[in-house]
C-alpha positions as CSV (number, residue, x, y, z in Angstrom):
1,X,0.0,0.0,0.0
2,X,1.5,3.4,-1.0
3,X,2.1,6.0,1.7
4,X,0.1,9.2,1.4
5,X,1.9,12.5,0.8
6,X,1.1,15.2,3.3
7,X,0.6,18.6,1.5
8,X,0.1,21.0,4.4
9,X,0.3,21.0,8.2
10,X,-1.5,23.6,10.4
11,X,-1.3,23.9,14.2
12,X,-4.0,25.6,16.2
13,X,-4.5,26.6,19.8
14,X,-7.5,25.3,21.7
15,X,-9.2,28.7,21.0
16,X,-8.7,28.2,17.2
17,X,-5.8,30.6,16.6
18,X,-3.4,29.3,13.9
19,X,0.1,29.3,15.3
20,X,1.9,27.4,12.5
21,X,1.4,26.6,8.9
22,X,3.8,24.5,6.8
23,X,3.5,23.5,3.1
24,X,5.5,20.3,3.3
25,X,4.5,18.0,0.3
26,X,6.3,14.9,1.8
27,X,5.3,11.5,3.2
28,X,6.7,11.9,6.7
29,X,7.0,15.6,7.6
30,X,8.9,16.7,10.6
31,X,7.2,19.6,12.5
32,X,9.3,21.6,15.0
33,X,7.1,22.7,17.9
34,X,9.9,23.7,20.2
35,X,8.9,27.4,20.0
36,X,5.3,26.7,21.1
37,X,4.3,27.2,24.7
38,X,3.3,24.1,26.7
39,X,-0.3,23.3,26.3
40,X,-2.9,21.5,24.2
41,X,-3.0,22.1,20.4
42,X,-4.7,20.7,17.3
43,X,-2.8,19.6,14.3
44,X,-4.5,19.6,10.9
45,X,-3.0,17.6,8.1
46,X,-4.0,18.0,4.4
47,X,-3.4,15.4,1.8
48,X,-5.1,16.1,-1.5
49,X,-8.8,16.4,-0.7
50,X,-8.5,14.6,2.6
51,X,-8.1,16.4,6.0
52,X,-7.3,14.9,9.4
53,X,-7.5,16.8,12.7
54,X,-5.8,15.5,15.8
55,X,-5.3,16.9,19.3
56,X,-1.8,16.8,20.9
57,X,-0.2,18.0,24.1
58,X,3.1,19.9,24.1
59,X,5.0,19.6,27.4
């Protein structure tokens, strides 16, 4: 099964403010979140017409 290319990555705060946007166009993007404050965020991944939204915690 071929791996899916991620086109864009967005990171949002819990209140919906966008704090990071990357146009990556790769299969396994690396996202540096070291400059984000500790807290809970949402990461949104775009791949073609597909969109995934996941919550993550940054310590």
